[in-house]
N, C-alpha and C positions, 0 to 999 in steps of 0.2 A: 491485565492492564487496568490502571485506575480509570474511573469514569468522570472525575471532576478535574478540569484543567484550567489553569490561569492562562491569560493571553500570552504572557512572556514564556510560559512553558511550551505552549503550542508553537510559538516562533522558534524556540530553541530546538525542539525535537522533531518538528514536522514541517519545517520549511524545506522546500525542494530546491536543491542547488541547480545552477545552470548545467552542470554535468549530468545530474539526474534527469533534468528535463529533456536532454538529448535522447534518452531511452524511450521517450514517449512518442517520438515521431512515428508516423504511419500506423498509429493505433486508433481504434474507434474511441468515442467518448467514454464508453463503459470500460474499455481496455485501458485507457489512460488513467482513469480514477482507480480502477482495480489494481493496476501495476503499482501506482504511487502508494496506495494504502498498504499493499503487501510489502513494498520496499521499506517504508517508514516503520511499519509494525515490526518487521524483522530487525531493523536497526535498534529499535527501542527494547524489544522483548527477547531478541535472539531466537525467535521462532515465528512461524506464520500463524495467523488466526485460524482457529478451527471452524468458527462460524461468524457470521456478520455481526451478531449481537455482542461480540467481544470488542467491537470497535466503537468507541464512544461517538455519539453524534457530533460533538464539538470537534473531534479529529476529522471526521468525514467532511464536515462543513468547512473546516480550515483548509483542507487539501483541495476540495472542490473549488473553493474561492480562488486559490492560486492558479488553478487550471481554467478558470472562467467557465465552470460547468455547474449544472444543477447538482446538488447532493443526491438527488433521486437517481442519477445515472448509475450509482452503485448498485441499485436493485436490478439493473440490466446485466450486471456482470455475473457470468457463470463460474462460481467458485470451484466447481468440480470438473469443469470442461477442459478441453485440450489446451486452449489459450492460457488458462490459469496455471496448468501444469508446466507449460513452457516458460511462463513468466516466473514461476517459483524457481525453476531450474536456472534461469538467467540471473536472478537475484542471488541465489546461492553461489553461483560462479563469480559474480561481482564482488561479493564480500568474503570469498574464500571458505564458505561452508560446504561440507560434504553431506549428502543425503544420508540419514541414519539408516543402516541396513537391518537393524534389529538383532544383530548378532553380538 
């Protein structure tokens, strides 16, 4: 993912729709920002981020602002935890992706 984004690009690629916001209900602040970033990263890149440093700060800030959260909430998200695995599965389901089996 590129690291330098113009404001209009952030709006085009990382604005959360009202339908997408519905998937954030009943999630913690860290879960909301984590799910949102995973979802938007998947839409743009066609894959999930491998590590947090792949996500430009401008993208994190833009998404956090939409959620009325501190961008620092992303550091509370457990990228390898059960919640993240469930969220990745949900996002794959939403967009019709199947998990690669390596075969």
